[in-house]
DOLUM-299819 format. One record per residue (C-alpha): residue number from 0; x, y, z. Coordinates in pm, 1 decimal. Each point is the difference from the previous one (the first is absolute). Example, Ala and Ser with C-alpha at 12.3 -4.5 7.8 and 13.67 -1.06 7.14 Angstrom:
% DOLUM-299819
REC  num      east     north        up
REC    0    1230.0    -450.0     780.0
REC    1     137.0     344.0     -66.0
% end
This chain:
% DOLUM-299819
REC  num      east     north        up
REC    0   -1449.7   -1058.1    2727.5
REC    1     211.7    -278.7     145.7
REC    2    -280.5    -242.0     202.6
REC    3      85.1    -329.3     205.5
REC    4    -174.1    -316.6    -117.3
REC    5    -226.6    -156.7     134.0
REC    6    -162.3    -196.1    -199.6
REC    7     213.7    -211.8    -239.0
REC    8     -74.2     128.5    -392.5
REC    9    -224.2    -309.8     -91.8
REC   10      19.1     -53.3    -412.4
REC   11    -316.0       5.6    -199.2
REC   12      -8.3    -309.5    -241.3
REC   13    -240.7      11.9    -281.6
REC   14     -31.8    -229.8    -248.8
REC   15     -10.6      85.3    -362.3
REC   16      29.3    -357.3    -107.3
REC   17     261.0     -21.5    -346.2
REC   18      84.6     334.7      61.5
REC   19     143.8      45.5     320.9
REC   20     337.4      32.7       2.0
REC   21     291.3      20.2     253.0
REC   22      87.3     306.3    -110.4
REC   23    -317.4     185.1      49.8
REC   24     -14.3     270.6     287.4
REC   25    -223.0     -62.4     306.0
REC   26    -197.5     273.0      93.5
REC   27     144.7     232.0     309.0
REC   28    -178.9     -97.1     332.1
REC   29    -230.8     271.7     146.0
REC   30     129.3     157.3     318.7
REC   31     -39.1     233.2     243.4
REC   32     192.0     134.6     290.5
REC   33     -55.2      43.6     368.6
REC   34     243.5      89.2     265.3
REC   35    -127.4     -17.4     393.4
REC   36      92.0     236.1     267.6
REC   37     -76.3    -121.6     330.3
REC   38     -92.9     384.1     150.1
REC   39    -213.7    -156.9     318.7
REC   40     201.8      65.0     302.2
REC   41     -35.8    -319.0     189.8
REC   42     300.9    -214.9     146.5
REC   43    -136.9    -296.1    -206.0
REC   44     137.5     -89.9    -329.3
REC   45    -224.8    -106.1    -292.4
REC   46     -61.0    -249.3    -255.7
REC   47    -174.0     108.0    -319.1
REC   48    -259.1    -268.1    -221.6
REC   49     -59.9      88.5    -395.5
REC   50    -267.7    -221.5     -13.8
REC   51     101.5    -293.5     199.0
REC   52     346.0       1.5     -52.0
REC   53     284.3     152.1     257.6
REC   54     132.2     253.2    -179.9
REC   55     185.4     249.2     217.1
REC   56     174.4    -185.7     353.3
REC   57      55.5     190.9     336.7
REC   58     -85.7     357.3    -101.3
REC   59     159.8     233.3     257.0
REC   60    -127.4     350.9      86.5
REC   61     109.9     271.5    -220.5
REC   62     143.8    -236.0    -287.7
REC   63    -106.9     -31.6    -332.0
REC   64      16.1    -257.1    -281.4
REC   65      87.4      87.2    -349.2
REC   66    -231.9     -77.6    -263.3
REC   67    -159.9    -368.1     -23.2
REC   68    -101.0    -149.8    -335.3
REC   69    -371.2     -59.8       8.8
REC   70    -229.0    -131.4    -265.7
REC   71    -257.5     321.4     -62.2
REC   72    -376.3     -53.3      63.2
REC   73    -182.2     -13.5     383.9
REC   74     263.6    -107.5     237.6
REC   75    -100.6     -95.8     398.8
REC   76     262.5     148.0     205.0
REC   77       6.6    -117.3     381.0
REC   78     266.3     106.2     300.7
REC   79      37.3    -271.9     282.6
REC   80     210.2      32.5     283.5
REC   81     356.6    -167.4     -51.4
REC   82     -75.7    -377.1       6.7
REC   83    -360.3      69.9     -15.5
REC   84    -252.8    -121.6    -195.6
REC   85    -289.7     212.1     160.2
REC   86     -68.1     310.2    -240.9
REC   87      34.8     326.7     184.6
REC   88     -97.1     159.5    -285.4
REC   89    -136.1    -104.7    -367.7
REC   90    -116.4     213.4    -292.2
REC   91      -5.3     -79.9    -396.4
REC   92     183.7     212.1    -186.2
REC   93      -9.5      70.4    -416.2
REC   94     314.2      11.9    -167.7
REC   95      49.7      85.0    -398.2
REC   96     288.7     -60.3    -201.7
REC   97     281.4     149.1      24.5
REC   98     -12.6     224.1     235.4
REC   99     170.0      65.9     337.2
REC  100    -250.8     -11.7     311.5
REC  101     176.4      65.1     394.7
REC  102    -234.7    -176.4     300.2
REC  103      63.0     187.7     346.6
REC  104    -120.5    -186.9     280.2
REC  105    -111.3     232.4     179.0
REC  106    -126.2     109.5     401.4
REC  107      28.1    -148.4     315.9
REC  108     -35.1    -405.1       5.9
REC  109    -356.1     -27.3     149.3
REC  110    -100.6     264.3    -311.0
REC  111     231.2     -79.6    -275.9
REC  112    -126.2      22.7    -350.5
REC  113     190.1      78.9    -319.5
REC  114      78.7     304.5    -214.0
REC  115     -23.7     -91.3    -319.4
REC  116     233.8     218.9    -295.5
REC  117      12.9      12.1    -360.8
REC  118     348.4     111.6     -40.7
REC  119      99.2     233.1    -198.6
REC  120     328.7    -131.0    -214.0
REC  121      -2.8     275.0    -282.6
REC  122     370.9     112.1     -73.0
REC  123      61.0     370.4     198.1
REC  124     197.9     218.1    -269.5
REC  125     388.0      -6.5     -40.9
REC  126     178.4      58.0     353.6
REC  127    -304.1      -8.8     172.9
REC  128    -130.6    -287.0     240.6
REC  129    -391.3     -79.1     102.1
REC  130    -103.6      18.3     386.9
REC  131    -337.1     -89.6     130.7
REC  132     -76.7      81.5     397.2
REC  133    -254.4    -207.4     179.6
REC  134     -85.2      69.8     393.8
REC  135     -74.6    -341.8     136.7
REC  136      19.7      89.8     396.7
REC  137    -405.3     -59.0     157.7
REC  138      78.3     267.4     263.8
REC  139     153.3     253.8    -165.7
REC  140    -120.7     333.2    -141.0
REC  141       8.1     143.0    -339.5
REC  142     334.7     -24.1     -96.4
REC  143     220.7     164.6    -305.3
REC  144     311.7    -105.3    -150.0
REC  145     294.5     270.7     -75.7
REC  146     357.8       3.8    -149.2
REC  147     210.1     178.9     213.1
REC  148     114.1     302.2     -59.9
REC  149    -322.4      39.8    -239.4
REC  150    -213.9     258.0      73.1
REC  151    -332.7    -177.1    -148.9
REC  152    -113.0    -371.9     124.9
REC  153      19.8    -222.3    -233.7
REC  154    -333.4    -156.3      96.7
REC  155    -242.0     125.4     260.8
REC  156    -232.7     -85.9     248.0
REC  157     -48.6    -385.8     -40.4
REC  158    -199.4    -154.1     280.2
REC  159     -42.9    -377.3      92.2
REC  160      10.9    -241.2    -324.3
REC  161      40.0     325.9    -241.9
REC  162     335.5      18.5    -242.6
REC  163      92.5     200.8    -316.8
REC  164      44.2     -55.6    -333.9
REC  165     370.2     -63.5     -66.7
REC  166     155.9     335.5     -83.9
REC  167     296.1      79.2    -157.8
REC  168     324.8     110.0     159.6
REC  169     379.8      27.1     -93.4
REC  170     200.7    -226.7      50.7
REC  171     256.1      21.7     253.0
REC  172     304.2    -199.8     229.4
REC  173    -153.6     143.8     326.2
REC  174    -377.5      98.1     107.3
REC  175    -154.9     102.1     271.2
REC  176    -345.2      -9.3      36.3
REC  177    -222.1     134.6     321.5
REC  178    -339.0    -110.4     111.1
REC  179    -186.2     276.7     162.0
REC  180    -312.9      54.9     187.7
REC  181    -103.3     355.0    -165.0
REC  182    -259.3      38.7     186.9
REC  183     258.3      72.3     317.1
REC  184     263.7      23.4    -238.4
REC  185     231.0    -243.5     181.8
REC  186     221.9    -241.6    -196.4
REC  187    -167.5    -340.2     143.4
REC  188     291.9    -220.5    -191.1
REC  189     264.5      -2.5    -243.5
REC  190     250.0    -223.6    -216.7
REC  191     339.2     146.9     -85.2
REC  192     264.6     -56.5    -273.9
REC  193    -232.9    -172.4    -204.8
REC  194     127.5    -105.0    -405.9
REC  195    -223.5      86.3    -236.6
REC  196      97.4    -179.0    -361.8
REC  197    -109.0     141.1    -327.6
REC  198    -296.2    -179.1    -133.8
REC  199     -78.5    -169.2     333.4
REC  200    -324.4     -23.6     131.0
REC  201     -35.1      -4.6     409.0
REC  202    -277.7      43.5     260.2
REC  203      42.5     148.6     329.6
REC  204    -251.2     -79.8     257.1
REC  205     -81.7     103.9     366.5
REC  206      19.0    -333.3     247.0
REC  207     -82.0     -62.9     379.1
REC  208    -210.0     188.0     242.2
REC  209      29.4     331.5     125.7
REC  210    -121.6    -106.8     363.4
REC  211     305.8    -295.7     -39.6
REC  212     358.8      57.2     197.8
REC  213     113.2    -308.6     -84.9
REC  214     166.1    -140.9    -358.0
REC  215    -383.9      12.4    -159.5
REC  216      39.2     395.3      68.2
REC  217     -66.7     228.1    -308.5
REC  218     249.0      19.0    -250.1
REC  219      43.2      30.7    -348.7
REC  220     132.0    -281.2    -262.0
REC  221      90.9      -0.2    -328.8
REC  222      30.8    -254.3    -319.1
REC  223      65.0     -36.5    -322.6
REC  224    -266.3    -193.5    -190.9
REC  225     222.4    -307.5    -241.7
% end
């Protein structure tokens, strides 16, 4: 996976006395990838801190950042309103070497929390991609994901904060996805003409509020893991 650098690699220098030579290869730095998605339906942009370092600036609703390089281990992740140092929410998360993760900031701002998922980035079969579905609308019912024109749902009945594994789908230049309330048979929202590239990894997530009528109304978004 391609990963944006958050922490510059720091060379580890170990002294071996007179045996140390300039051409000796230094050990690779352990690294984990963390992507952040701002799924809390608020007009306030957010800053994200990793331990005591501001890692993400001015993240708007429904936006995401690609993987950041972080040292593995226990990392304290804190969110604040843009420009503020007052935490809205903070949690200690464990990152493992050579794995990718997605941190979703979820729920209304007054009850904001995280959904922290490990990303399975094992390669799909030839001509395939992988898609994951996450329901992040706090007031929506259980929702299913379907590819337009297909009889069988790709993912069935996910409540708020529930999600699927990554599922193989055919790569295609244009694919439309429908989000369906199976209780009523209603297509609640959809996204049309999405390119799904071979060997790509995508998360499709339900955003907003079913009760809203403004720009925070129920919708669906997709992003490619990079």
